[in-house]
TIRO-2110 file (N, C-alpha, C; in Angstrom, 1 decimal):
// TIRO-2110
-26.0, -89.8, 78.6, N, 1, A
-26.9, -90.8, 78.2, CA, 1, A
-27.6, -91.4, 79.4, C, 1, A
-29.0, -91.5, 79.2, N, 2, A
-29.8, -92.1, 80.2, CA, 2, A
-29.6, -93.6, 80.2, C, 2, A
-29.9, -94.2, 81.4, N, 3, A
-29.8, -95.7, 81.5, CA, 3, A
-31.0, -96.3, 80.7, C, 3, A
-32.1, -95.7, 80.7, N, 4, A
-33.4, -96.2, 80.2, CA, 4, A
-34.3, -95.1, 79.6, C, 4, A
-34.8, -95.4, 78.5, N, 5, A
-35.8, -94.4, 77.9, CA, 5, A
-37.1, -95.2, 77.6, C, 5, A
-38.2, -94.8, 78.2, N, 6, A
-39.5, -95.4, 77.9, CA, 6, A
-40.2, -94.7, 76.8, C, 6, A
-40.4, -95.4, 75.7, N, 7, A
-41.0, -94.8, 74.5, CA, 7, A
-42.5, -95.0, 74.6, C, 7, A
-43.2, -93.8, 74.6, N, 8, A
-44.7, -93.9, 74.6, CA, 8, A
-45.3, -93.3, 73.4, C, 8, A
-44.5, -92.8, 72.5, N, 9, A
-45.1, -92.3, 71.2, CA, 9, A
-45.1, -93.4, 70.2, C, 9, A
-46.3, -93.7, 69.6, N, 10, A
-46.5, -94.8, 68.7, CA, 10, A
-45.5, -94.7, 67.5, C, 10, A
-45.3, -93.5, 66.9, N, 11, A
-44.4, -93.4, 65.8, CA, 11, A
-42.9, -93.7, 66.2, C, 11, A
-42.5, -93.2, 67.4, N, 12, A
-41.2, -93.5, 67.8, CA, 12, A
-41.0, -95.0, 68.1, C, 12, A
-42.1, -95.7, 68.7, N, 13, A
-42.0, -97.1, 68.9, CA, 13, A
-41.8, -97.9, 67.6, C, 13, A
-42.6, -97.5, 66.6, N, 14, A
-42.5, -98.1, 65.3, CA, 14, A
-41.1, -98.0, 64.7, C, 14, A
-40.5, -96.8, 64.9, N, 15, A
-39.1, -96.5, 64.4, CA, 15, A
-38.1, -97.4, 65.1, C, 15, A
-38.2, -97.5, 66.4, N, 16, A
-37.3, -98.2, 67.2, CA, 16, A
-37.3, -99.7, 67.0, C, 16, A
-38.5, -100.2, 66.6, N, 17, A
-38.7, -101.7, 66.5, CA, 17, A
-38.2, -102.2, 65.1, C, 17, A
-38.0, -101.3, 64.2, N, 18, A
-37.4, -101.7, 62.9, CA, 18, A
-36.1, -102.4, 63.1, C, 18, A
-35.8, -103.6, 62.5, N, 19, A
-34.6, -104.3, 62.8, CA, 19, A
-33.3, -103.6, 62.6, C, 19, A
-33.2, -102.8, 61.5, N, 20, A
-32.0, -102.1, 61.2, CA, 20, A
-31.8, -101.0, 62.2, C, 20, A
-32.9, -100.2, 62.5, N, 21, A
-32.8, -99.1, 63.4, CA, 21, A
-32.5, -99.6, 64.8, C, 21, A
-33.1, -100.7, 65.2, N, 22, A
-32.8, -101.3, 66.5, CA, 22, A
-31.3, -101.7, 66.6, C, 22, A
-30.8, -102.2, 65.6, N, 23, A
-29.3, -102.6, 65.6, CA, 23, A
-28.5, -101.3, 65.6, C, 23, A
-28.9, -100.2, 64.9, N, 24, A
-28.2, -99.0, 65.0, CA, 24, A
-28.2, -98.4, 66.5, C, 24, A
-29.3, -98.5, 67.1, N, 25, A
-29.4, -98.0, 68.5, CA, 25, A
-28.4, -98.8, 69.4, C, 25, A
-28.3, -100.1, 69.1, N, 26, A
-27.4, -101.0, 69.9, CA, 26, A
-26.0, -100.6, 69.7, C, 26, A
-25.6, -100.3, 68.4, N, 27, A
-24.3, -99.9, 68.1, CA, 27, A
-23.9, -98.5, 68.6, C, 27, A
-24.9, -97.6, 68.7, N, 28, A
-24.7, -96.2, 69.1, CA, 28, A
-24.6, -96.0, 70.6, C, 28, A
-24.3, -97.0, 71.4, N, 29, A
-24.0, -96.8, 72.8, CA, 29, A
-22.7, -96.0, 72.9, C, 29, A
-21.9, -96.0, 71.9, N, 30, A
-20.7, -95.2, 71.8, CA, 30, A
-20.9, -94.3, 70.5, C, 30, A
-20.4, -93.0, 70.6, N, 31, A
-20.6, -92.2, 69.4, CA, 31, A
-19.9, -92.7, 68.2, C, 31, A
-20.6, -92.7, 67.1, N, 32, A
-20.1, -93.1, 65.8, CA, 32, A
-20.7, -92.3, 64.6, C, 32, A
-19.9, -92.3, 63.5, N, 33, A
-20.4, -91.6, 62.3, CA, 33, A
-21.1, -92.6, 61.5, C, 33, A
-21.8, -92.1, 60.4, N, 34, A
-22.6, -92.9, 59.5, CA, 34, A
-21.6, -93.8, 58.8, C, 34, A
-20.4, -93.3, 58.4, N, 35, A
-19.4, -94.1, 57.7, CA, 35, A
-18.9, -95.3, 58.6, C, 35, A
-18.7, -95.0, 59.8, N, 36, A
-18.3, -96.1, 60.7, CA, 36, A
-19.4, -97.2, 60.9, C, 36, A
-20.6, -96.7, 61.0, N, 37, A
-21.7, -97.7, 61.1, CA, 37, A
-21.9, -98.5, 59.9, C, 37, A
-21.8, -97.8, 58.7, N, 38, A
-22.0, -98.5, 57.4, CA, 38, A
-21.0, -99.6, 57.3, C, 38, A
-19.7, -99.4, 57.7, N, 39, A
-18.7, -100.4, 57.6, CA, 39, A
-19.0, -101.5, 58.6, C, 39, A
-19.4, -101.2, 59.8, N, 40, A
-19.7, -102.2, 60.8, CA, 40, A
-20.9, -103.1, 60.4, C, 40, A
-21.9, -102.4, 59.8, N, 41, A
-23.1, -103.2, 59.5, CA, 41, A
-23.2, -103.7, 58.1, C, 41, A
-22.2, -103.4, 57.3, N, 42, A
-22.2, -103.8, 55.9, CA, 42, A
-23.4, -103.3, 55.1, C, 42, A
-23.7, -102.0, 55.3, N, 43, A
-24.8, -101.3, 54.6, CA, 43, A
-24.3, -100.1, 53.9, C, 43, A
-25.0, -99.7, 52.8, N, 44, A
-24.6, -98.5, 52.1, CA, 44, A
-24.7, -97.3, 53.1, C, 44, A
-23.8, -96.3, 53.0, N, 45, A
-23.8, -95.2, 53.9, CA, 45, A
-25.0, -94.4, 53.8, C, 45, A
-25.6, -94.2, 52.5, N, 46, A
-26.8, -93.5, 52.3, CA, 46, A
-28.0, -94.1, 53.1, C, 46, A
-28.0, -95.4, 53.1, N, 47, A
-29.1, -96.1, 53.8, CA, 47, A
-28.9, -95.9, 55.3, C, 47, A
-27.7, -95.9, 55.8, N, 48, A
-27.5, -95.7, 57.2, CA, 48, A
-27.9, -94.3, 57.6, C, 48, A
-27.5, -93.3, 56.7, N, 49, A
-27.8, -91.9, 57.0, CA, 49, A
-29.3, -91.7, 57.1, C, 49, A
-30.1, -92.4, 56.2, N, 50, A
-31.5, -92.3, 56.2, CA, 50, A
-32.1, -92.8, 57.5, C, 50, A
-31.6, -93.9, 58.0, N, 51, A
-32.1, -94.5, 59.2, CA, 51, A
-31.7, -93.6, 60.4, C, 51, A
-30.5, -93.1, 60.4, N, 52, A
-30.0, -92.2, 61.5, CA, 52, A
-30.9, -90.9, 61.6, C, 52, A
-31.2, -90.3, 60.4, N, 53, A
-32.1, -89.1, 60.4, CA, 53, A
-33.4, -89.5, 61.0, C, 53, A
-34.0, -90.6, 60.7, N, 54, A
-35.3, -91.0, 61.2, CA, 54, A
-35.2, -91.2, 62.8, C, 54, A
-34.1, -91.9, 63.2, N, 55, A
-34.0, -92.0, 64.7, CA, 55, A
-33.8, -90.7, 65.4, C, 55, A
-33.1, -89.8, 64.7, N, 56, A
-32.8, -88.5, 65.3, CA, 56, A
-34.1, -87.7, 65.3, C, 56, A
-34.9, -87.8, 64.3, N, 57, A
-36.2, -87.0, 64.3, CA, 57, A
-37.2, -87.5, 65.4, C, 57, A
-37.0, -88.7, 65.9, N, 58, A
-37.9, -89.2, 66.9, CA, 58, A
-37.2, -89.2, 68.3, C, 58, A
-36.0, -88.5, 68.4, N, 59, A
-35.4, -88.3, 69.7, CA, 59, A
-34.7, -89.5, 70.3, C, 59, A
-34.4, -90.5, 69.4, N, 60, A
-33.8, -91.7, 69.9, CA, 60, A
-32.2, -91.7, 69.8, C, 60, A
-31.7, -90.8, 68.9, N, 61, A
-30.3, -90.6, 68.9, CA, 61, A
-30.1, -89.0, 68.8, C, 61, A
-28.9, -88.6, 69.2, N, 62, A
-28.6, -87.2, 69.1, CA, 62, A
-27.1, -87.0, 68.6, C, 62, A
-26.8, -85.8, 68.2, N, 63, A
-25.5, -85.5, 67.7, CA, 63, A
-24.6, -85.4, 69.0, C, 63, A
-23.5, -86.1, 69.0, N, 64, A
-22.5, -86.0, 70.0, CA, 64, A
-21.4, -85.0, 69.7, C, 64, A
-21.0, -85.0, 68.5, N, 65, A
-19.9, -84.1, 68.1, CA, 65, A
-19.9, -83.9, 66.6, C, 65, A
-19.2, -82.9, 66.1, N, 66, A
-19.0, -82.6, 64.7, CA, 66, A
-17.6, -82.3, 64.4, C, 66, A
-17.1, -82.9, 63.3, N, 67, A
-15.7, -82.6, 62.9, CA, 67, A
-15.7, -82.2, 61.4, C, 67, A
-14.8, -81.3, 61.1, N, 68, A
-14.6, -80.8, 59.7, CA, 68, A
-13.5, -81.6, 59.1, C, 68, A
-13.8, -82.2, 58.0, N, 69, A
-12.7, -83.0, 57.2, CA, 69, A
-12.7, -82.4, 55.8, C, 69, A
-11.8, -81.4, 55.5, N, 70, A
-11.8, -80.7, 54.2, CA, 70, A
-13.1, -79.9, 54.1, C, 70, A
-13.8, -80.2, 53.1, N, 71, A
-15.1, -79.5, 52.9, CA, 71, A
-16.3, -80.2, 53.5, C, 71, A
-16.1, -81.3, 54.2, N, 72, A
-17.2, -82.1, 54.7, CA, 72, A
-17.2, -82.0, 56.2, C, 72, A
-18.4, -82.2, 56.8, N, 73, A
-18.6, -82.2, 58.2, CA, 73, A
-19.0, -83.6, 58.6, C, 73, A
-18.3, -84.2, 59.5, N, 74, A
-18.6, -85.6, 60.0, CA, 74, A
-19.4, -85.4, 61.3, C, 74, A
-20.5, -86.0, 61.3, N, 75, A
-21.3, -86.0, 62.6, CA, 75, A
-21.2, -87.3, 63.2, C, 75, A
-20.9, -87.3, 64.5, N, 76, A
-20.9, -88.5, 65.3, CA, 76, A
-22.2, -88.5, 66.2, C, 76, A
-23.0, -89.5, 66.1, N, 77, A
-24.2, -89.6, 66.8, CA, 77, A
-24.1, -90.7, 67.9, C, 77, A
-25.0, -90.5, 68.9, N, 78, A
-25.0, -91.5, 70.0, CA, 78, A
-26.5, -91.7, 70.4, C, 78, A
-26.8, -92.8, 70.9, N, 79, A
-28.1, -93.1, 71.4, CA, 79, A
-28.5, -92.2, 72.6, C, 79, A
-29.7, -91.9, 72.8, N, 80, A
-30.1, -91.1, 73.9, CA, 80, A
-30.2, -91.9, 75.2, C, 80, A
-30.2, -93.2, 75.1, N, 81, A
-30.3, -94.1, 76.3, CA, 81, A
-29.5, -95.4, 76.0, C, 81, A
-29.1, -96.0, 77.1, N, 82, A
-28.4, -97.3, 77.0, CA, 82, A
-29.4, -98.4, 76.5, C, 82, A
-30.7, -98.3, 77.0, N, 83, A
-31.7, -99.3, 76.6, CA, 83, A
-33.1, -98.6, 76.5, C, 83, A
-34.0, -99.3, 75.8, N, 84, A
-35.3, -98.7, 75.6, CA, 84, A
-36.4, -99.7, 75.9, C, 84, A
-37.5, -99.2, 76.4, N, 85, A
-38.7, -100.0, 76.6, CA, 85, A
-39.9, -99.3, 75.9, C, 85, A
-40.7, -100.1, 75.2, N, 86, A
-41.8, -99.5, 74.6, CA, 86, A
-43.0, -99.6, 75.6, C, 86, A
-43.5, -98.4, 75.9, N, 87, A
-44.7, -98.4, 76.9, CA, 87, A
-45.9, -98.9, 76.2, C, 87, A
-46.7, -99.7, 77.0, N, 88, A
-48.0, -100.1, 76.4, CA, 88, A
-48.9, -98.9, 76.0, C, 88, A
-48.6, -97.8, 76.6, N, 89, A
-49.3, -96.6, 76.2, CA, 89, A
-49.2, -96.2, 74.8, C, 89, A
-48.2, -96.7, 74.1, N, 90, A
-48.0, -96.5, 72.7, CA, 90, A
-49.1, -97.2, 71.8, C, 90, A
-49.8, -98.2, 72.5, N, 91, A
-50.8, -98.9, 71.8, CA, 91, A
-52.2, -98.2, 71.9, C, 91, A
-52.2, -97.1, 72.6, N, 92, A
-53.5, -96.4, 72.7, CA, 92, A
-54.6, -97.1, 73.5, C, 92, A
-55.8, -97.1, 72.9, N, 93, A
-56.9, -97.7, 73.6, CA, 93, A
-56.8, -99.2, 73.7, C, 93, A
-56.0, -99.9, 73.0, N, 94, A
-55.9, -101.4, 73.1, CA, 94, A
-54.8, -101.8, 74.1, C, 94, A
-54.2, -100.9, 74.7, N, 95, A
-53.1, -101.2, 75.7, CA, 95, A
-53.7, -102.0, 76.9, C, 95, A
-52.9, -102.9, 77.4, N, 96, A
-53.4, -103.7, 78.5, CA, 96, A
-53.6, -102.9, 79.8, C, 96, A
-54.7, -103.1, 80.5, N, 97, A
-55.0, -102.4, 81.7, CA, 97, A
-55.7, -103.3, 82.7, C, 97, A
-55.3, -103.3, 83.9, N, 98, A
-56.0, -104.2, 84.9, CA, 98, A
-57.4, -103.6, 85.2, C, 98, A
-58.4, -104.4, 85.0, N, 99, A
-59.7, -103.9, 85.2, CA, 99, A
-60.5, -104.7, 86.2, C, 99, A
-61.5, -104.1, 86.9, N, 100, A
-62.3, -104.9, 87.9, CA, 100, A
-62.9, -106.1, 87.2, C, 100, A
-62.9, -107.2, 87.9, N, 101, A
-63.5, -108.4, 87.4, CA, 101, A
-62.5, -109.4, 86.8, C, 101, A
-61.2, -108.9, 86.6, N, 102, A
-60.2, -109.8, 86.1, CA, 102, A
-59.8, -110.8, 87.2, C, 102, A
-59.5, -112.0, 86.8, N, 103, A
-59.0, -113.0, 87.8, CA, 103, A
-57.6, -112.5, 88.3, C, 103, A
-57.6, -112.2, 89.6, N, 104, A
-56.3, -111.6, 90.1, CA, 104, A
-55.2, -112.7, 90.2, C, 104, A
-55.5, -114.0, 90.0, N, 105, A
-54.5, -115.0, 90.1, CA, 105, A
-54.1, -115.4, 88.7, C, 105, A
-54.6, -114.7, 87.6, N, 106, A
-54.3, -115.1, 86.3, CA, 106, A
-53.1, -114.4, 85.8, C, 106, A
-52.4, -115.1, 84.8, N, 107, A
-51.3, -114.5, 84.1, CA, 107, A
-51.6, -113.2, 83.4, C, 107, A
-52.8, -113.1, 82.9, N, 108, A
-53.3, -111.9, 82.1, CA, 108, A
-53.3, -110.7, 83.1, C, 108, A
-53.8, -110.9, 84.3, N, 109, A
-53.9, -109.8, 85.2, CA, 109, A
-52.5, -109.3, 85.6, C, 109, A
-51.5, -110.3, 85.8, N, 110, A
-50.2, -109.9, 86.1, CA, 110, A
-49.5, -109.1, 85.0, C, 110, A
-49.8, -109.5, 83.8, N, 111, A
-49.2, -108.8, 82.6, CA, 111, A
-49.8, -107.4, 82.5, C, 111, A
-51.1, -107.3, 82.8, N, 112, A
-51.8, -106.0, 82.8, CA, 112, A
-51.3, -105.1, 83.8, C, 112, A
-51.0, -105.6, 85.0, N, 113, A
-50.3, -104.8, 86.1, CA, 113, A
-49.0, -104.3, 85.7, C, 113, A
-48.2, -105.2, 85.1, N, 114, A
-46.8, -104.9, 84.6, CA, 114, A
-46.9, -103.8, 83.6, C, 114, A
-47.9, -103.9, 82.7, N, 115, A
-48.0, -102.9, 81.6, CA, 115, A
-48.4, -101.6, 82.2, C, 115, A
-49.3, -101.6, 83.1, N, 116, A
-49.6, -100.3, 83.8, CA, 116, A
-48.4, -99.7, 84.5, C, 116, A
-47.6, -100.5, 85.1, N, 117, A
-46.4, -100.0, 85.8, CA, 117, A
-45.4, -99.4, 84.9, C, 117, A
-45.2, -100.0, 83.7, N, 118, A
-44.3, -99.5, 82.7, CA, 118, A
-44.8, -98.1, 82.2, C, 118, A
-46.1, -98.1, 81.9, N, 119, A
-46.7, -96.8, 81.4, CA, 119, A
-46.6, -95.7, 82.5, C, 119, A
-47.1, -96.0, 83.7, N, 120, A
-47.1, -95.0, 84.7, CA, 120, A
-45.7, -94.5, 85.2, C, 120, A
-44.8, -95.5, 85.4, N, 121, A
-43.5, -95.1, 85.9, CA, 121, A
-42.7, -94.4, 84.7, C, 121, A
-43.0, -94.8, 83.5, N, 122, A
-42.4, -94.1, 82.4, CA, 122, A
-42.8, -92.6, 82.3, C, 122, A
-44.1, -92.4, 82.6, N, 123, A
-44.5, -91.0, 82.6, CA, 123, A
-43.9, -90.2, 83.7, C, 123, A
-43.9, -90.8, 84.9, N, 124, A
-43.3, -90.2, 86.1, CA, 124, A
-41.8, -89.9, 85.9, C, 124, A
-41.1, -90.9, 85.2, N, 125, A
-39.7, -90.8, 85.0, CA, 125, A
-39.4, -89.6, 84.1, C, 125, A
-40.2, -89.5, 83.0, N, 126, A
-40.0, -88.3, 82.1, CA, 126, A
-40.2, -87.0, 82.8, C, 126, A
-41.2, -86.9, 83.7, N, 127, A
-41.4, -85.7, 84.4, CA, 127, A
-40.3, -85.4, 85.4, C, 127, A
-39.8, -86.4, 86.0, N, 128, A
-38.7, -86.2, 87.0, CA, 128, A
-37.4, -85.8, 86.3, C, 128, A
-37.2, -86.3, 85.0, N, 129, A
-36.0, -85.8, 84.3, CA, 129, A
-36.2, -84.4, 83.8, C, 129, A
-37.4, -84.0, 83.5, N, 130, A
-37.7, -82.6, 83.1, CA, 130, A
-37.4, -81.6, 84.3, C, 130, A
-37.8, -82.1, 85.5, N, 131, A
-37.6, -81.3, 86.7, CA, 131, A
-36.3, -81.5, 87.3, C, 131, A
-35.5, -82.4, 86.8, N, 132, A
-34.2, -82.7, 87.3, CA, 132, A
-34.3, -83.1, 88.8, C, 132, A
-35.3, -83.9, 89.1, N, 133, A
-35.5, -84.4, 90.5, CA, 133, A
-35.5, -85.9, 90.4, C, 133, A
-35.0, -86.6, 91.4, N, 134, A
-35.0, -88.1, 91.4, CA, 134, A
-36.5, -88.6, 91.7, C, 134, A
-36.8, -89.7, 91.1, N, 135, A
-38.1, -90.4, 91.3, CA, 135, A
-38.0, -91.4, 92.4, C, 135, A
-38.7, -91.3, 93.5, N, 136, A
-38.6, -92.3, 94.6, CA, 136, A
-39.4, -93.6, 94.2, C, 136, A
-38.7, -94.7, 94.1, N, 137, A
-39.3, -96.0, 93.8, CA, 137, A
-38.6, -97.0, 94.7, C, 137, A
-39.3, -98.2, 94.7, N, 138, A
-38.7, -99.3, 95.5, CA, 138, A
-38.9, -100.6, 94.6, C, 138, A
-37.9, -101.3, 94.4, N, 139, A
-38.0, -102.6, 93.6, CA, 139, A
-37.4, -103.7, 94.4, C, 139, A
-38.1, -104.8, 94.4, N, 140, A
-37.6, -106.1, 95.0, CA, 140, A
-37.6, -107.2, 94.0, C, 140, A
-36.5, -107.8, 93.7, N, 141, A
-36.4, -108.9, 92.7, CA, 141, A
-35.7, -110.1, 93.3, C, 141, A
-36.4, -111.1, 93.5, N, 142, A
-35.8, -112.3, 94.1, CA, 142, A
-36.4, -113.6, 93.5, C, 142, A
-35.9, -114.7, 93.8, N, 143, A
-36.4, -116.0, 93.4, CA, 143, A
-36.6, -116.9, 94.6, C, 143, A
-37.6, -117.7, 94.5, N, 144, A
-37.9, -118.7, 95.6, CA, 144, A
-38.3, -120.0, 94.9, C, 144, A
-37.8, -121.1, 95.5, N, 145, A
-38.2, -122.5, 94.9, CA, 145, A
-39.1, -123.1, 96.0, C, 145, A
-40.3, -123.4, 95.6, N, 146, A
-41.3, -124.0, 96.5, CA, 146, A
-41.2, -125.5, 96.4, C, 146, A
-41.4, -126.2, 97.6, N, 147, A
-41.3, -127.6, 97.7, CA, 147, A
-42.6, -128.2, 97.0, C, 147, A
-43.7, -127.5, 97.1, N, 148, A
-45.0, -128.0, 96.6, CA, 148, A
-45.9, -126.9, 96.3, C, 148, A
-47.0, -127.2, 95.6, N, 149, A
-48.1, -126.2, 95.3, CA, 149, A
-48.7, -125.7, 96.6, C, 149, A
-48.8, -126.6, 97.6, N, 150, A
-49.3, -126.2, 98.9, CA, 150, A
-48.5, -125.1, 99.6, C, 150, A
-47.2, -125.3, 99.5, N, 151, A
-46.3, -124.3, 100.0, CA, 151, A
-46.4, -123.0, 99.3, C, 151, A
-46.6, -123.1, 98.0, N, 152, A
-46.7, -121.8, 97.2, CA, 152, A
-48.0, -121.1, 97.6, C, 152, A
-49.1, -121.8, 97.8, N, 153, A
-50.3, -121.2, 98.2, CA, 153, A
-50.2, -120.6, 99.6, C, 153, A
-49.5, -121.3, 100.5, N, 154, A
-49.3, -120.8, 101.9, CA, 154, A
-48.5, -119.5, 101.8, C, 154, A
-47.4, -119.5, 101.0, N, 155, A
-46.6, -118.3, 100.8, CA, 155, A
-47.4, -117.1, 100.3, C, 155, A
-48.2, -117.4, 99.3, N, 156, A
-49.1, -116.4, 98.8, CA, 156, A
-50.0, -115.7, 99.8, C, 156, A
-50.6, -116.6, 100.7, N, 157, A
-51.5, -116.1, 101.7, CA, 157, A
-50.7, -115.3, 102.8, C, 157, A
-49.5, -115.8, 103.1, N, 158, A
-48.7, -115.0, 104.1, CA, 158, A
-48.2, -113.7, 103.6, C, 158, A
-47.8, -113.7, 102.3, N, 159, A
-47.4, -112.4, 101.7, CA, 159, A
-48.5, -111.4, 101.7, C, 159, A
-49.7, -111.9, 101.3, N, 160, A
-50.9, -111.0, 101.2, CA, 160, A
-51.2, -110.4, 102.5, C, 160, A
-51.2, -111.3, 103.6, N, 161, A
-51.5, -110.8, 104.9, CA, 161, A
-50.5, -109.8, 105.4, C, 161, A
-49.2, -110.1, 105.1, N, 162, A
-48.1, -109.2, 105.5, CA, 162, A
-48.2, -107.8, 104.9, C, 162, A
-48.5, -107.8, 103.5, N, 163, A
-48.6, -106.6, 102.8, CA, 163, A
-49.8, -105.8, 103.3, C, 163, A
-50.9, -106.5, 103.5, N, 164, A
-52.1, -105.8, 104.0, CA, 164, A
-51.9, -105.2, 105.4, C, 164, A
-51.1, -105.9, 106.3, N, 165, A
-50.8, -105.4, 107.6, CA, 165, A
-49.9, -104.1, 107.5, C, 165, A
-49.0, -104.2, 106.6, N, 166, A
-48.1, -103.0, 106.4, CA, 166, A
-48.9, -101.8, 105.9, C, 166, A
-49.7, -102.1, 104.9, N, 167, A
-50.6, -101.0, 104.4, CA, 167, A
-51.4, -100.4, 105.4, C, 167, A
-52.0, -101.2, 106.3, N, 168, A
-52.9, -100.7, 107.4, CA, 168, A
-52.1, -99.9, 108.3, C, 168, A
-50.8, -100.3, 108.6, N, 169, A
-50.0, -99.5, 109.6, CA, 169, A
-49.5, -98.2, 109.0, C, 169, A
-49.2, -98.1, 107.7, N, 170, A
-48.5, -96.9, 107.2, CA, 170, A
-49.5, -96.0, 106.4, C, 170, A
-50.6, -96.5, 105.9, N, 171, A
-51.5, -95.7, 105.1, CA, 171, A
-52.2, -94.6, 106.0, C, 171, A
-52.1, -93.4, 105.6, N, 172, A
-52.8, -92.3, 106.3, CA, 172, A
-53.5, -91.4, 105.3, C, 172, A
-54.8, -91.7, 105.2, N, 173, A
-55.6, -91.0, 104.2, CA, 173, A
-55.6, -89.5, 104.4, C, 173, A
-55.5, -89.0, 105.7, N, 174, A
-55.6, -87.6, 106.0, CA, 174, A
-54.3, -86.9, 106.1, C, 174, A
-53.2, -87.6, 105.8, N, 175, A
-51.8, -87.0, 106.0, CA, 175, A
-51.7, -85.7, 105.1, C, 175, A
-51.4, -84.6, 105.7, N, 176, A
-51.2, -83.4, 105.0, CA, 176, A
-49.8, -83.5, 104.2, C, 176, A
-49.9, -83.3, 102.9, N, 177, A
-48.7, -83.4, 102.1, CA, 177, A
-48.3, -84.8, 101.8, C, 177, A
-49.1, -85.8, 102.2, N, 178, A
-48.8, -87.2, 101.9, CA, 178, A
-48.9, -87.4, 100.4, C, 178, A
-48.2, -88.5, 99.9, N, 179, A
-48.3, -88.8, 98.5, CA, 179, A
-48.6, -90.3, 98.4, C, 179, A
-49.6, -90.6, 97.5, N, 180, A
-49.9, -91.9, 97.3, CA, 180, A
-48.8, -92.7, 96.5, C, 180, A
-48.6, -93.9, 96.8, N, 181, A
-47.7, -94.8, 96.1, CA, 181, A
-48.5, -96.1, 95.7, C, 181, A
-48.2, -96.6, 94.5, N, 182, A
-48.8, -97.8, 94.1, CA, 182, A
-47.9, -99.0, 94.5, C, 182, A
-48.4, -100.0, 95.1, N, 183, A
-47.6, -101.2, 95.5, CA, 183, A
-48.1, -102.4, 94.6, C, 183, A
-47.2, -103.0, 93.9, N, 184, A
-47.6, -104.1, 93.1, CA, 184, A
-46.6, -105.3, 93.4, C, 184, A
-47.2, -106.5, 93.6, N, 185, A
-46.4, -107.6, 93.9, CA, 185, A
-46.8, -108.7, 93.0, C, 185, A
-45.9, -109.4, 92.3, N, 186, A
-46.3, -110.5, 91.4, CA, 186, A
-45.3, -111.6, 91.5, C, 186, A
-45.8, -112.8, 91.2, N, 187, A
-44.9, -113.9, 91.2, CA, 187, A
-45.3, -114.8, 90.0, C, 187, A
-44.3, -115.4, 89.3, N, 188, A
-44.5, -116.3, 88.2, CA, 188, A
-43.3, -117.2, 88.1, C, 188, A
-43.5, -118.4, 87.4, N, 189, A
-42.4, -119.3, 87.3, CA, 189, A
-41.2, -118.6, 86.5, C, 189, A
-40.0, -118.9, 87.0, N, 190, A
-38.8, -118.3, 86.3, CA, 190, A
-38.7, -118.9, 84.9, C, 190, A
-38.7, -118.2, 83.8, N, 191, A
-38.6, -118.7, 82.5, CA, 191, A
-37.2, -119.3, 82.2, C, 191, A
-37.2, -120.3, 81.3, N, 192, A
-35.9, -120.8, 80.8, CA, 192, A
-35.1, -121.6, 81.7, C, 192, A
-35.6, -122.0, 82.9, N, 193, A
-34.8, -122.8, 83.8, CA, 193, A
-35.5, -124.1, 84.0, C, 193, A
-34.7, -125.2, 83.7, N, 194, A
-35.3, -126.5, 83.8, CA, 194, A
-35.3, -126.9, 85.3, C, 194, A
-36.3, -127.5, 85.7, N, 195, A
-36.4, -128.1, 87.1, CA, 195, A
-35.4, -129.2, 87.2, C, 195, A
-34.6, -129.3, 88.3, N, 196, A
-33.7, -130.4, 88.4, CA, 196, A
-34.5, -131.7, 88.7, C, 196, A
-34.1, -132.7, 88.0, N, 197, A
-34.8, -134.0, 88.2, CA, 197, A
-34.0, -134.9, 89.1, C, 197, A
-34.8, -135.5, 90.0, N, 198, A
-34.1, -136.5, 90.9, CA, 198, A
-33.7, -137.7, 90.2, C, 198, A
-32.5, -138.2, 90.4, N, 199, A
-32.0, -139.4, 89.8, CA, 199, A
-31.9, -140.4, 90.9, C, 199, A
-32.2, -141.6, 90.5, N, 200, A
-32.1, -142.7, 91.5, CA, 200, A
-30.8, -143.5, 91.2, C, 200, A
END
C-alpha cells in the first residue's frame, strides 16, 4: 500500500469524494470483505458491494486475497493507499494556476502555487512509481510567531534575499545533465490556533 495517492482523473475524484465511498476507503486501510464492511458501516451488503466495485474500477481499492467458503468466494479488498489527495488537475481548464500579473502577496497566489505543486508532484510521483525510482524532493515545514507586522515584513525580505542568493550560487543554466527544480516558499497564519491574550 502506498502512503499517498494523488487522484488526477475527474471520474476517480468524483468516486472518492462520495461520502460512503470515502468512508469505505478509510475502513479499507486493512483488508476486509464486503460482509465485514456491511456490519461495520450498518449498510446492506449489496450496497457495499456496489460501492466496492466502483472503487475497484477506478483503481482506489484492490483485491488483497480470496477465500473459498463452501460454494462461495470471499474477496478481501484493501485501499491502494493510506491517504488520497485530489489533484487540481482533475478540474481541467478551471484548475487554479499561478499566472503573471497575480498579486504575489495574495492568498489566491499562494493557493494557486500549492495547487500547481500538488498537480506537478503528483504527476512526477506516478512516473517515479512506474519506473520504481525514488523522486528527489525537499520539504520544510515549521512555524514562527512574529512579534509584529514589521518583523513579519522584515523576515519576508530576508528570506527572499537569502533564497535569491542561494539560487544565484547554485543555478547553472549550462550544466550538462543538470535538472531543473521548482522552489516554492509560502507562509500563512496557522489555522485553528488562538493567539494568547495578555492578562493583566
